DRENPA-3360 file (N, C-alpha, C; in nm, 2 decimals, always signed):
BEGIN
1 = MNVQKILE = -1.53/-1.80/-0.98/-1.44/-1.79/-1.10/-1.31/-1.72/-1.06 ~ -1.20/-1.79/-1.10/-1.06/-1.74/-1.08/-1.02/-1.62/-1.17 ~ -0.91/-1.56/-1.13/-0.86/-1.45/-1.22/-0.83/-1.49/-1.36 ~ -0.76/-1.61/-1.37/-0.74/-1.65/-1.51/-0.86/-1.66/-1.59 ~ -0.96/-1.72/-1.54/-1.09/-1.74/-1.62/-1.15/-1.60/-1.65 ~ -1.14/-1.51/-1.56/-1.20/-1.38/-1.58/-1.12/-1.31/-1.70 ~ -0.99/-1.32/-1.70/-0.90/-1.27/-1.81/-0.93/-1.33/-1.94 ~ -0.96/-1.47/-1.93/-1.00/-1.54/-2.06/-1.13/-1.48/-2.11;
9 = KIAQTPER = -1.23/-1.45/-2.02/-1.36/-1.39/-2.06/-1.33/-1.25/-2.12 ~ -1.24/-1.18/-2.06/-1.22/-1.05/-2.11/-1.17/-1.05/-2.24 ~ -1.07/-1.15/-2.28/-1.01/-1.16/-2.40/-1.11/-1.20/-2.50 ~ -1.22/-1.26/-2.47/-1.33/-1.32/-2.56/-1.44/-1.22/-2.57 ~ -1.43/-1.10/-2.50/-1.53/-0.99/-2.51/-1.53/-0.93/-2.64 ~ -1.64/-0.91/-2.71/-1.65/-0.83/-2.84/-1.58/-0.69/-2.82 ~ -1.52/-0.64/-2.92/-1.45/-0.51/-2.92/-1.57/-0.41/-2.91 ~ -1.54/-0.32/-2.82/-1.64/-0.21/-2.80/-1.63/-0.10/-2.90;
17 = RKDFPTPP = -1.74/-0.04/-2.93/-1.74/+0.08/-3.03/-1.65/+0.19/-2.97 ~ -1.58/+0.25/-3.07/-1.48/+0.36/-3.03/-1.54/+0.50/-3.05 ~ -1.67/+0.50/-3.10/-1.73/+0.63/-3.14/-1.85/+0.65/-3.06 ~ -1.87/+0.56/-2.96/-2.00/+0.57/-2.87/-1.97/+0.53/-2.74 ~ -2.02/+0.60/-2.64/-1.98/+0.56/-2.50/-2.07/+0.43/-2.46 ~ -2.00/+0.34/-2.40/-2.06/+0.21/-2.36/-2.02/+0.18/-2.22 ~ -2.09/+0.11/-2.14/-2.05/+0.07/-2.00/-1.93/-0.03/-2.01 ~ -1.85/-0.04/-1.91/-1.73/-0.14/-1.90/-1.80/-0.28/-1.90;
25 = PVEVVAFV = -1.74/-0.37/-1.96/-1.79/-0.51/-1.95/-1.79/-0.57/-1.81 ~ -1.87/-0.65/-1.78/-1.88/-0.69/-1.63/-1.76/-0.78/-1.61 ~ -1.69/-0.84/-1.70/-1.56/-0.92/-1.68/-1.46/-0.82/-1.64 ~ -1.45/-0.70/-1.70/-1.35/-0.61/-1.66/-1.37/-0.55/-1.52 ~ -1.50/-0.52/-1.49/-1.54/-0.48/-1.35/-1.50/-0.60/-1.25 ~ -1.52/-0.72/-1.28/-1.48/-0.83/-1.19/-1.34/-0.83/-1.17 ~ -1.26/-0.81/-1.28/-1.11/-0.81/-1.25/-1.06/-0.69/-1.17 ~ -1.12/-0.57/-1.21/-1.08/-0.46/-1.13/-1.12/-0.47/-0.97;
33 = VRWSRSLK = -1.23/-0.51/-0.94/-1.27/-0.53/-0.81/-1.18/-0.63/-0.74 ~ -1.16/-0.74/-0.80/-1.08/-0.84/-0.73/-0.93/-0.80/-0.72 ~ -0.88/-0.73/-0.82/-0.74/-0.68/-0.80/-0.73/-0.57/-0.70 ~ -0.83/-0.47/-0.70/-0.82/-0.37/-0.60/-0.83/-0.43/-0.46 ~ -0.92/-0.52/-0.44/-0.94/-0.58/-0.31/-0.80/-0.65/-0.26 ~ -0.74/-0.71/-0.37/-0.60/-0.79/-0.35/-0.50/-0.69/-0.30 ~ -0.50/-0.57/-0.37/-0.40/-0.48/-0.32/-0.41/-0.43/-0.18 ~ -0.53/-0.43/-0.13/-0.57/-0.38/+0.00/-0.55/-0.50/+0.11;
41 = NWKVSTLA = -0.53/-0.62/+0.05/-0.52/-0.74/+0.13/-0.65/-0.76/+0.21 ~ -0.77/-0.73/+0.15/-0.89/-0.74/+0.21/-0.96/-0.88/+0.18 ~ -1.02/-0.94/+0.27/-1.11/-1.05/+0.24/-1.24/-1.01/+0.18 ~ -1.31/-1.10/+0.11/-1.43/-1.06/+0.06/-1.53/-1.00/+0.16 ~ -1.53/-1.06/+0.28/-1.61/-1.01/+0.38/-1.57/-0.88/+0.43 ~ -1.44/-0.84/+0.43/-1.40/-0.71/+0.46/-1.46/-0.60/+0.37 ~ -1.44/-0.63/+0.24/-1.50/-0.54/+0.14/-1.65/-0.53/+0.15 ~ -1.72/-0.64/+0.17/-1.86/-0.63/+0.20/-1.90/-0.55/+0.32;
49 = DFARVSVS = -1.83/-0.55/+0.42/-1.86/-0.47/+0.54/-1.84/-0.32/+0.51 ~ -1.73/-0.29/+0.45/-1.71/-0.15/+0.41/-1.80/-0.10/+0.31 ~ -1.84/-0.18/+0.22/-1.94/-0.14/+0.11/-2.08/-0.14/+0.15 ~ -2.10/-0.20/+0.27/-2.24/-0.22/+0.32/-2.32/-0.30/+0.22 ~ -2.27/-0.40/+0.16/-2.34/-0.50/+0.08/-2.32/-0.64/+0.14 ~ -2.38/-0.73/+0.09/-2.37/-0.87/+0.13/-2.24/-0.94/+0.07 ~ -2.20/-1.04/+0.14/-2.08/-1.11/+0.09/-2.11/-1.17/-0.06 ~ -2.24/-1.22/-0.07/-2.27/-1.28/-0.19/-2.28/-1.18/-0.31;
57 = TVERVERG = -2.31/-1.05/-0.27/-2.30/-0.94/-0.38/-2.16/-0.92/-0.43 ~ -2.06/-0.92/-0.34/-1.92/-0.90/-0.38/-1.89/-1.03/-0.45 ~ -1.93/-1.14/-0.42/-1.88/-1.27/-0.49/-1.94/-1.26/-0.64 ~ -2.07/-1.22/-0.64/-2.13/-1.20/-0.78/-2.05/-1.12/-0.87 ~ -2.02/-0.99/-0.82/-1.94/-0.90/-0.89/-1.81/-0.95/-0.94 ~ -1.74/-1.03/-0.85/-1.61/-1.09/-0.88/-1.61/-1.21/-0.97 ~ -1.75/-1.27/-0.99/-1.76/-1.37/-1.08/-1.80/-1.32/-1.23 ~ -1.81/-1.19/-1.23/-1.86/-1.12/-1.36/-2.01/-1.13/-1.38;
65 = ERVSEEAL = -2.09/-1.13/-1.27/-2.23/-1.13/-1.28/-2.28/-0.99/-1.25 ~ -2.40/-0.96/-1.31/-2.45/-0.83/-1.29/-2.52/-0.81/-1.15 ~ -2.49/-0.69/-1.09/-2.56/-0.65/-0.98/-2.61/-0.51/-0.99 ~ -2.68/-0.46/-0.89/-2.75/-0.33/-0.91/-2.64/-0.21/-0.91 ~ -2.68/-0.11/-0.98/-2.58/+0.01/-0.98/-2.55/+0.07/-0.84 ~ -2.65/+0.06/-0.75/-2.63/+0.10/-0.61/-2.52/+0.02/-0.54 ~ -2.54/-0.11/-0.56/-2.43/-0.20/-0.50/-2.29/-0.17/-0.57 ~ -2.28/-0.16/-0.70/-2.16/-0.12/-0.76/-2.10/+0.01/-0.71;
73 = DRIALALG = -2.18/+0.11/-0.68/-2.14/+0.24/-0.63/-2.08/+0.22/-0.49 ~ -2.15/+0.14/-0.41/-2.09/+0.12/-0.27/-1.97/+0.04/-0.27 ~ -1.94/-0.05/-0.36/-1.82/-0.13/-0.37/-1.71/-0.03/-0.43 ~ -1.75/+0.05/-0.52/-1.65/+0.14/-0.59/-1.60/+0.24/-0.48 ~ -1.69/+0.30/-0.40/-1.65/+0.40/-0.30/-1.56/+0.33/-0.18 ~ -1.60/+0.21/-0.16/-1.52/+0.14/-0.05/-1.38/+0.11/-0.10 ~ -1.36/+0.10/-0.23/-1.22/+0.07/-0.29/-1.15/+0.20/-0.33 ~ -1.21/+0.31/-0.31/-1.15/+0.44/-0.34/-1.18/+0.50/-0.48;
81 = YEKGAYYA = -1.28/+0.44/-0.55/-1.33/+0.50/-0.68/-1.44/+0.58/-0.65 ~ -1.48/+0.65/-0.77/-1.60/+0.73/-0.76/-1.72/+0.66/-0.80 ~ -1.84/+0.72/-0.77/-1.96/+0.66/-0.81/-1.97/+0.65/-0.97 ~ -2.01/+0.55/-1.02/-2.03/+0.52/-1.16/-1.91/+0.47/-1.22 ~ -1.81/+0.44/-1.14/-1.68/+0.38/-1.20/-1.70/+0.26/-1.27 ~ -1.79/+0.18/-1.21/-1.81/+0.04/-1.27/-1.93/+0.02/-1.37 ~ -2.00/+0.12/-1.40/-2.12/+0.12/-1.49/-2.13/+0.23/-1.58 ~ -2.08/+0.34/-1.56/-2.10/+0.46/-1.64/-2.05/+0.45/-1.78;
89 = PRIPLGPE = -2.12/+0.48/-1.89/-2.08/+0.46/-2.02/-1.96/+0.55/-2.04 ~ -1.87/+0.50/-2.12/-1.75/+0.58/-2.17/-1.70/+0.53/-2.29 ~ -1.61/+0.62/-2.36/-1.54/+0.58/-2.48/-1.43/+0.49/-2.44 ~ -1.42/+0.37/-2.50/-1.30/+0.28/-2.47/-1.17/+0.35/-2.50 ~ -1.07/+0.32/-2.42/-0.94/+0.39/-2.43/-0.86/+0.33/-2.55 ~ -0.88/+0.20/-2.59/-0.81/+0.15/-2.69/-0.70/+0.07/-2.62 ~ -0.65/-0.04/-2.69/-0.54/-0.13/-2.63/-0.41/-0.06/-2.59 ~ -0.37/+0.04/-2.66/-0.23/+0.09/-2.64/-0.25/+0.19/-2.52;
97 = KAFEDLVE = -0.36/+0.28/-2.52/-0.38/+0.37/-2.41/-0.41/+0.29/-2.27 ~ -0.49/+0.18/-2.29/-0.53/+0.11/-2.18/-0.40/+0.04/-2.12 ~ -0.31/+0.00/-2.20/-0.19/-0.06/-2.15/-0.11/+0.05/-2.07 ~ -0.10/+0.16/-2.13/-0.02/+0.27/-2.08/-0.07/+0.30/-1.94 ~ -0.20/+0.31/-1.93/-0.27/+0.35/-1.80/-0.24/+0.23/-1.70 ~ -0.25/+0.11/-1.74/-0.23/+0.00/-1.65/-0.08/+0.00/-1.60 ~ +0.02/+0.03/-1.69/+0.16/+0.03/-1.65/+0.18/+0.15/-1.54 ~ +0.11/+0.27/-1.58/+0.13/+0.38/-1.49/+0.06/+0.36/-1.36;
105 = TYGYLEEV = -0.04/+0.29/-1.35/-0.11/+0.25/-1.22/-0.03/+0.15/-1.14 ~ +0.00/+0.03/-1.21/+0.05/-0.09/-1.14/+0.20/-0.13/-1.18 ~ +0.25/-0.07/-1.29/+0.37/-0.12/-1.33/+0.50/-0.10/-1.24 ~ +0.48/+0.00/-1.16/+0.60/+0.04/-1.07/+0.58/-0.02/-0.93 ~ +0.47/-0.09/-0.90/+0.46/-0.14/-0.77/+0.55/-0.26/-0.74 ~ +0.60/-0.26/-0.61/+0.67/-0.39/-0.57/+0.62/-0.43/-0.44 ~ +0.61/-0.55/-0.42/+0.56/-0.62/-0.30/+0.67/-0.62/-0.20 ~ +0.63/-0.57/-0.08/+0.73/-0.57/+0.03/+0.67/-0.63/+0.16;
113 = AVSPMKTH = +0.74/-0.73/+0.20/+0.69/-0.80/+0.32/+0.70/-0.71/+0.45 ~ +0.59/-0.71/+0.52/+0.58/-0.62/+0.66/+0.52/-0.70/+0.76 ~ +0.54/-0.65/+0.88/+0.49/-0.71/+1.00/+0.48/-0.60/+1.10 ~ +0.40/-0.63/+1.22/+0.38/-0.52/+1.32/+0.51/-0.48/+1.38 ~ +0.53/-0.34/+1.39/+0.66/-0.29/+1.44/+0.65/-0.30/+1.60 ~ +0.68/-0.41/+1.65/+0.67/-0.43/+1.79/+0.80/-0.49/+1.86 ~ +0.91/-0.50/+1.80/+1.02/-0.57/+1.85/+1.15/-0.47/+1.83 ~ +1.26/-0.50/+1.91/+1.37/-0.43/+1.90/+1.44/-0.45/+1.76;
121 = RAIREAAK = +1.41/-0.58/+1.71/+1.48/-0.62/+1.58/+1.41/-0.53/+1.47 ~ +1.28/-0.51/+1.47/+1.21/-0.43/+1.38/+1.26/-0.28/+1.38 ~ +1.29/-0.23/+1.49/+1.34/-0.09/+1.51/+1.49/-0.09/+1.44 ~ +1.57/-0.19/+1.48/+1.70/-0.19/+1.43/+1.72/-0.21/+1.29 ~ +1.63/-0.30/+1.22/+1.63/-0.32/+1.08/+1.59/-0.20/+1.01 ~ +1.49/-0.12/+1.06/+1.45/+0.01/+1.00/+1.56/+0.11/+1.00 ~ +1.63/+0.12/+1.13/+1.73/+0.22/+1.16/+1.86/+0.19/+1.07 ~ +1.87/+0.07/+1.02/+1.99/+0.03/+0.95/+1.97/+0.05/+0.81;
129 = CDGVLVHR = +1.86/+0.10/+0.76/+1.83/+0.12/+0.62/+1.90/+0.26/+0.58 ~ +1.89/+0.29/+0.45/+1.95/+0.41/+0.40/+1.84/+0.52/+0.39 ~ +1.72/+0.50/+0.42/+1.61/+0.59/+0.42/+1.49/+0.53/+0.48 ~ +1.39/+0.61/+0.50/+1.26/+0.57/+0.56/+1.15/+0.63/+0.46 ~ +1.05/+0.54/+0.42/+0.94/+0.58/+0.35/+0.82/+0.55/+0.43 ~ +0.75/+0.65/+0.46/+0.62/+0.63/+0.54/+0.51/+0.63/+0.45 ~ +0.43/+0.52/+0.46/+0.31/+0.50/+0.37/+0.18/+0.52/+0.47 ~ +0.11/+0.63/+0.44/+0.00/+0.66/+0.54/-0.13/+0.69/+0.47;
137 = PHVPETYD = -0.19/+0.59/+0.40/-0.32/+0.62/+0.33/-0.43/+0.64/+0.43 ~ -0.50/+0.75/+0.40/-0.63/+0.78/+0.47/-0.61/+0.82/+0.62 ~ -0.47/+0.84/+0.66/-0.46/+0.88/+0.80/-0.49/+1.03/+0.82 ~ -0.58/+1.07/+0.90/-0.62/+1.20/+0.92/-0.50/+1.30/+0.96 ~ -0.51/+1.42/+0.93/-0.40/+1.53/+0.96/-0.38/+1.53/+1.11 ~ -0.47/+1.50/+1.19/-0.46/+1.51/+1.34/-0.34/+1.42/+1.39 ~ -0.29/+1.33/+1.31/-0.18/+1.24/+1.34/-0.05/+1.30/+1.29 ~ -0.05/+1.40/+1.22/+0.08/+1.45/+1.15/+0.19/+1.46/+1.26;
145 = DDIANLAE = +0.17/+1.52/+1.37/+0.27/+1.55/+1.47/+0.33/+1.41/+1.51 ~ +0.24/+1.32/+1.54/+0.27/+1.18/+1.59/+0.36/+1.11/+1.48 ~ +0.33/+1.12/+1.36/+0.41/+1.06/+1.26/+0.54/+1.12/+1.24 ~ +0.54/+1.25/+1.24/+0.67/+1.33/+1.24/+0.76/+1.30/+1.36 ~ +0.70/+1.28/+1.48/+0.79/+1.25/+1.60/+0.85/+1.10/+1.57 ~ +0.77/+1.01/+1.52/+0.81/+0.87/+1.50/+0.93/+0.87/+1.40 ~ +0.91/+0.95/+1.29/+1.02/+0.96/+1.20/+1.15/+1.02/+1.26 ~ +1.13/+1.11/+1.35/+1.26/+1.16/+1.41/+1.31/+1.06/+1.51;
153 = YLDLASFV = +1.23/+0.98/+1.58/+1.29/+0.88/+1.66/+1.37/+0.77/+1.57 ~ +1.31/+0.75/+1.46/+1.39/+0.65/+1.37/+1.51/+0.71/+1.32 ~ +1.51/+0.84/+1.29/+1.64/+0.91/+1.25/+1.73/+0.90/+1.35 ~ +1.70/+0.93/+1.48/+1.79/+0.92/+1.59/+1.85/+0.78/+1.60 ~ +1.77/+0.67/+1.58/+1.82/+0.53/+1.59/+1.91/+0.50/+1.48 ~ +1.88/+0.56/+1.36/+1.97/+0.54/+1.24/+2.11/+0.61/+1.27 ~ +2.10/+0.73/+1.33/+2.23/+0.80/+1.37/+2.31/+0.72/+1.46 ~ +2.24/+0.65/+1.57/+2.31/+0.57/+1.67/+2.37/+0.45/+1.60;
161 = LADGIESA = +2.31/+0.40/+1.51/+2.36/+0.28/+1.45/+2.45/+0.30/+1.32 ~ +2.48/+0.42/+1.29/+2.56/+0.46/+1.17/+2.71/+0.41/+1.21 ~ +2.78/+0.38/+1.09/+2.92/+0.35/+1.10/+3.00/+0.46/+1.17 ~ +3.07/+0.42/+1.27/+3.16/+0.52/+1.33/+3.09/+0.58/+1.45 ~ +2.96/+0.56/+1.46/+2.88/+0.62/+1.57/+2.85/+0.52/+1.67 ~ +2.81/+0.39/+1.62/+2.76/+0.29/+1.70/+2.87/+0.26/+1.81 ~ +2.99/+0.25/+1.77/+3.10/+0.22/+1.87/+3.11/+0.32/+1.97 ~ +3.08/+0.45/+1.94/+3.08/+0.56/+2.04/+2.96/+0.55/+2.14;
169 = FDDEPRRR = +2.86/+0.48/+2.09/+2.73/+0.47/+2.16/+2.71/+0.33/+2.20 ~ +2.82/+0.28/+2.27/+2.83/+0.13/+2.29/+2.78/+0.08/+2.41 ~ +2.70/+0.18/+2.48/+2.63/+0.13/+2.60/+2.50/+0.06/+2.56 ~ +2.51/-0.07/+2.58/+2.40/-0.15/+2.54/+2.26/-0.10/+2.61 ~ +2.26/-0.08/+2.74/+2.14/-0.04/+2.82/+2.09/+0.09/+2.75 ~ +2.17/+0.18/+2.71/+2.13/+0.30/+2.64/+2.05/+0.28/+2.51 ~ +2.11/+0.19/+2.43/+2.05/+0.15/+2.30/+1.91/+0.09/+2.32 ~ +1.91/-0.01/+2.43/+1.78/-0.08/+2.46/+1.67/+0.02/+2.50;
177 = KLYNDILD = +1.72/+0.12/+2.58/+1.63/+0.22/+2.63/+1.57/+0.30/+2.51 ~ +1.66/+0.33/+2.41/+1.61/+0.41/+2.30/+1.51/+0.32/+2.22 ~ +1.54/+0.20/+2.19/+1.44/+0.10/+2.13/+1.31/+0.10/+2.20 ~ +1.32/+0.08/+2.34/+1.20/+0.08/+2.42/+1.11/+0.21/+2.41 ~ +1.19/+0.31/+2.41/+1.12/+0.44/+2.39/+1.04/+0.46/+2.26 ~ +1.10/+0.41/+2.16/+1.04/+0.40/+2.03/+0.92/+0.31/+2.03 ~ +0.92/+0.19/+2.09/+0.82/+0.09/+2.09/+0.71/+0.15/+2.17 ~ +0.74/+0.22/+2.29/+0.64/+0.28/+2.36/+0.56/+0.37/+2.29;
185 = YIKEMERR = +0.64/+0.45/+2.21/+0.57/+0.56/+2.13/+0.47/+0.49/+2.03 ~ +0.52/+0.39/+1.97/+0.43/+0.31/+1.88/+0.31/+0.27/+1.95 ~ +0.33/+0.20/+2.07/+0.21/+0.15/+2.13/+0.11/+0.26/+2.17 ~ +0.16/+0.38/+2.19/+0.07/+0.49/+2.22/-0.01/+0.53/+2.09 ~ +0.06/+0.53/+1.98/-0.01/+0.57/+1.85/-0.11/+0.45/+1.83 ~ -0.08/+0.33/+1.85/-0.18/+0.23/+1.83/-0.30/+0.23/+1.92 ~ -0.27/+0.27/+2.04/-0.38/+0.29/+2.14/-0.47/+0.40/+2.09 ~ -0.42/+0.50/+2.01/-0.50/+0.60/+1.96/-0.56/+0.57/+1.82;
193 = GLTILSGV = -0.55/+0.45/+1.77/-0.63/+0.41/+1.66/-0.55/+0.38/+1.54 ~ -0.42/+0.36/+1.55/-0.34/+0.34/+1.43/-0.29/+0.20/+1.43 ~ -0.26/+0.14/+1.31/-0.17/+0.02/+1.30/-0.05/+0.06/+1.24 ~ +0.06/+0.01/+1.29/+0.19/+0.05/+1.23/+0.27/-0.08/+1.20 ~ +0.30/-0.10/+1.07/+0.37/-0.21/+1.02/+0.51/-0.16/+0.96 ~ +0.60/-0.25/+0.95/+0.74/-0.20/+0.89/+0.79/-0.32/+0.81 ~ +0.88/-0.29/+0.72/+0.95/-0.39/+0.64/+1.07/-0.32/+0.57 ~ +1.15/-0.40/+0.50/+1.27/-0.35/+0.44/+1.26/-0.38/+0.29;
201 = MSAPQPGF = +1.28/-0.27/+0.21/+1.27/-0.28/+0.06/+1.40/-0.27/+0.01 ~ +1.45/-0.37/-0.08/+1.58/-0.35/-0.15/+1.55/-0.25/-0.27 ~ +1.64/-0.15/-0.28/+1.60/-0.05/-0.38/+1.74/+0.00/-0.45 ~ +1.81/-0.09/-0.51/+1.95/-0.07/-0.57/+1.94/+0.06/-0.65 ~ +2.04/+0.15/-0.64/+2.05/+0.27/-0.73/+2.18/+0.27/-0.80 ~ +2.20/+0.34/-0.90/+2.33/+0.35/-0.98/+2.44/+0.40/-0.88 ~ +2.54/+0.30/-0.86/+2.65/+0.32/-0.78/+2.62/+0.27/-0.63 ~ +2.50/+0.23/-0.60/+2.46/+0.19/-0.47/+2.38/+0.07/-0.47;
209 = PDWKIAIV = +2.44/-0.04/-0.51/+2.37/-0.17/-0.53/+2.30/-0.22/-0.41 ~ +2.35/-0.18/-0.29/+2.29/-0.23/-0.16/+2.19/-0.14/-0.10 ~ +2.15/-0.04/-0.17/+2.06/+0.05/-0.11/+1.93/-0.01/-0.06 ~ +1.89/+0.02/+0.06/+1.77/-0.03/+0.12/+1.69/+0.08/+0.19 ~ +1.56/+0.07/+0.17/+1.46/+0.16/+0.23/+1.37/+0.10/+0.34 ~ +1.35/+0.15/+0.45/+1.26/+0.11/+0.55/+1.12/+0.16/+0.51 ~ +1.03/+0.06/+0.50/+0.89/+0.09/+0.47/+0.81/+0.09/+0.60 ~ +0.75/+0.20/+0.64/+0.67/+0.21/+0.75/+0.52/+0.24/+0.71;
217 = SITPKLTD = +0.43/+0.14/+0.73/+0.30/+0.16/+0.69/+0.21/+0.19/+0.81 ~ +0.14/+0.30/+0.80/+0.06/+0.35/+0.90/-0.09/+0.37/+0.85 ~ -0.19/+0.29/+0.91/-0.32/+0.30/+0.86/-0.41/+0.30/+0.99 ~ -0.53/+0.38/+0.97/-0.63/+0.39/+1.08/-0.70/+0.24/+1.09 ~ -0.71/+0.20/+1.22/-0.79/+0.08/+1.25/-0.93/+0.09/+1.21 ~ -0.99/+0.21/+1.21/-1.13/+0.23/+1.19/-1.16/+0.20/+1.03 ~ -1.08/+0.24/+0.94/-1.10/+0.22/+0.81/-1.02/+0.10/+0.75 ~ -0.93/+0.04/+0.82/-0.85/-0.06/+0.77/-0.83/-0.16/+0.89;
225 = PGAAKRGH = -0.93/-0.23/+0.94/-0.91/-0.32/+1.06/-0.83/-0.44/+1.03 ~ -0.82/-0.48/+0.90/-0.73/-0.59/+0.88/-0.59/-0.58/+0.87 ~ -0.54/-0.45/+0.88/-0.40/-0.42/+0.85/-0.30/-0.50/+0.94 ~ -0.35/-0.52/+1.07/-0.25/-0.59/+1.16/-0.21/-0.72/+1.12 ~ -0.29/-0.79/+1.03/-0.26/-0.92/+0.98/-0.21/-0.92/+0.84 ~ -0.18/-0.80/+0.79/-0.13/-0.78/+0.65/+0.02/-0.84/+0.66 ~ +0.05/-0.91/+0.54/+0.19/-0.97/+0.53/+0.27/-0.89/+0.43 ~ +0.21/-0.80/+0.35/+0.29/-0.73/+0.26/+0.21/-0.60/+0.22;
233 = VFVDKRNV = +0.28/-0.51/+0.17/+0.22/-0.39/+0.11/+0.29/-0.37/-0.03 ~ +0.22/-0.29/-0.12/+0.28/-0.25/-0.25/+0.33/-0.11/-0.24 ~ +0.46/-0.10/-0.29/+0.53/+0.03/-0.28/+0.56/+0.07/-0.43 ~ +0.54/+0.20/-0.46/+0.57/+0.25/-0.59/+0.73/+0.27/-0.58 ~ +0.80/+0.20/-0.67/+0.95/+0.22/-0.67/+1.00/+0.35/-0.71 ~ +0.92/+0.42/-0.77/+0.97/+0.57/-0.80/+0.97/+0.66/-0.68 ~ +0.92/+0.61/-0.57/+0.93/+0.69/-0.45/+1.04/+0.65/-0.35 ~ +1.12/+0.56/-0.40/+1.23/+0.52/-0.31/+1.37/+0.56/-0.36;
241 = SPPTDFMK = +1.38/+0.64/-0.46/+1.52/+0.69/-0.52/+1.56/+0.80/-0.42 ~ +1.69/+0.80/-0.40/+1.75/+0.91/-0.32/+1.74/+1.05/-0.39 ~ +1.74/+1.15/-0.32/+1.74/+1.29/-0.38/+1.84/+1.30/-0.48 ~ +1.81/+1.39/-0.58/+1.91/+1.42/-0.69/+2.04/+1.48/-0.63 ~ +2.04/+1.57/-0.53/+2.15/+1.63/-0.47/+2.23/+1.53/-0.40 ~ +2.17/+1.43/-0.34/+2.25/+1.32/-0.27/+2.32/+1.24/-0.38 ~ +2.27/+1.21/-0.49/+2.33/+1.12/-0.60/+2.46/+1.21/-0.64 ~ +2.44/+1.34/-0.67/+2.54/+1.42/-0.72/+2.66/+1.42/-0.63;
249 = GHQ = +2.63/+1.43/-0.50/+2.73/+1.45/-0.39/+2.81/+1.31/-0.37 ~ +2.75/+1.20/-0.42/+2.83/+1.08/-0.39/+2.87/+1.02/-0.53 ~ +2.88/+1.09/-0.64/+2.94/+1.05/-0.76/+3.09/+1.05/-0.76;
% end
């Protein structure tokens, strides 16, 4: 069953009582599971592996069919939800509140194309941006210093490529060495279990129509093995605005 058919079934679902807790309809669970999996760019088999259920179980859930609560809990935990999220009785939110929650969760997300950060071009494109946003879901604190050092490397590259600076740093071999140093550092981080992707997000601001942000996605290979093949990530647009003091200083 595709998403459109699931949505049609949700629309046809009888209105739930608002004075008594009831489980969420299986059609709603099907939509949430499929949507959550899509946001992670996971295949059905990837979700099945992480949830420790069969592929057919995930497929049944996404078709709006009933499965055991244990299977639902495993799928919920794999997607970042709590146990009971897909079957525990609750008072319906009502259309308006449900819409508000949906907008709050997904309404500000923007799809940004990304690819492995493995070339001089990728470094240069990131360094040419007006800022860098590091997205690091589920990365352990043990990598904090590595990520901070990578951010400093990118800041240095940005300084080198800034207007009025690049001409003073016009020694091509020196620039290439800097790019190679950054790529070598990224290789070391990947050798230690991380996947690093990058892309550029257009984020126009008042008075700055060409504002661009470099998106650097860092994920653990252990918990997100398909990240290297990911073609895009979703970024909350509220996280890419320049600081208020920056805007005041450029008005």
